[in-house]
N, C-alpha and C positions, 0 to 999 in steps of 0.2 A: 957601159958594161953590156956585153952580148947576152942575148935572150937565154940561150943554153945556161949559161954561168948563174943568172939569176934564178932560173928554175932549179938549178942543183942546189943552190943557197936555201930557197924556200922548202926544198924537199928535205934537206940536213935539219933545218930549223924545225920542221914538223916532226922528223923522227926524234930529236933531242927533247921537243915538248912532250912526245907520247912517252918518252922512256923516263921522263920526270913527273909524270902522272898528269899532265896538262893536257887533257883530250880535246878541249876546245880550242886550245892553242895550236895542237896539232892539226886539227881540221882546218882552221884558219889558215896556217901557213901552206898545207898541201893544195887547198882550194885555190891559193894564190898561183901556186905552181901550175895548177890545172888551167887556170886563166891563161897564164902566159903560153902554155902548150897549145891552147886552142887558137891563140894569136898566131903561132907559128904554123897552124894547120899540119899538126903532126898526130894523127889518130893513135899512132902506136905509143908515143910518149904519154899522150893522154891517158890511153889504155893503162899503162904502167902505174901513172900517178893514181888513177881510179882503183886500180887493184891493191895500191898501198893504203889509200883511204879506207877502202872495205876491210882488209885485213885489220887494221886498227879499229874499226868499229866492231868487228867481230871480238876482238881481245877485250874491248868495252862491253860487250854484252849487248850488242845492238845489231842483231842479225837483220832485222827488218830494213835498217839503213843500208846495210851492206849488200843485199841481194840486188836491187835496181842497179847499184854501181857496177856490181860484178857482170851483170847482164849488159850494161852498155859497154864496159870495157871489152868484153867477149865479141860483141858484135863489131867493135871498132877494128879489133885484131883481124876478125874473119873477113871483114871487108877489104882490109888493106893487104894482108900478107897471107890469108887462108887459115886453115885449121890444122895443117900439119906443122906445127912448129911448137917450141917449147912454151913460148908466153901463152898461146891459147891453151896449152894443156894445163898450166899453173892456175890461169884464171878459172878455167872449167873446175878444176879440183876445189878451188876455193868457193865457187858458186855452189857445187854439190854440198860442201860442208856448212855454208851459210844457210841453203834451203832446208837442211836437215836440221839444223839448230833453231831455225824460224819456224818449222813445223813442231818441233817440240814445245818450244815456247808458247804457240798458239794454242797448243793442246791443253797446256797446263791451266 
């Protein structure tokens, strides 16, 4: 099986797990996809997976976990394809939301 197909299957399994309420299962599946993407040396694919993991962490009320993942994802995109693209903008917007939520939770 090719690596991209494996990554896609891990991502789909992660999404399905998250939709069924299995946050740990989702995190595990997406982490596996991330490991495979790192093996391919594909920083943009790594960033997309990190972004998904962070969005799920935010949905599960864990902004402290989401913030570093989004920062890493944004750095990977900026280094590889620059800052003038849709993926960079999406990750930046998610990071702004995560930081705002983390700030509110930290102040509470």
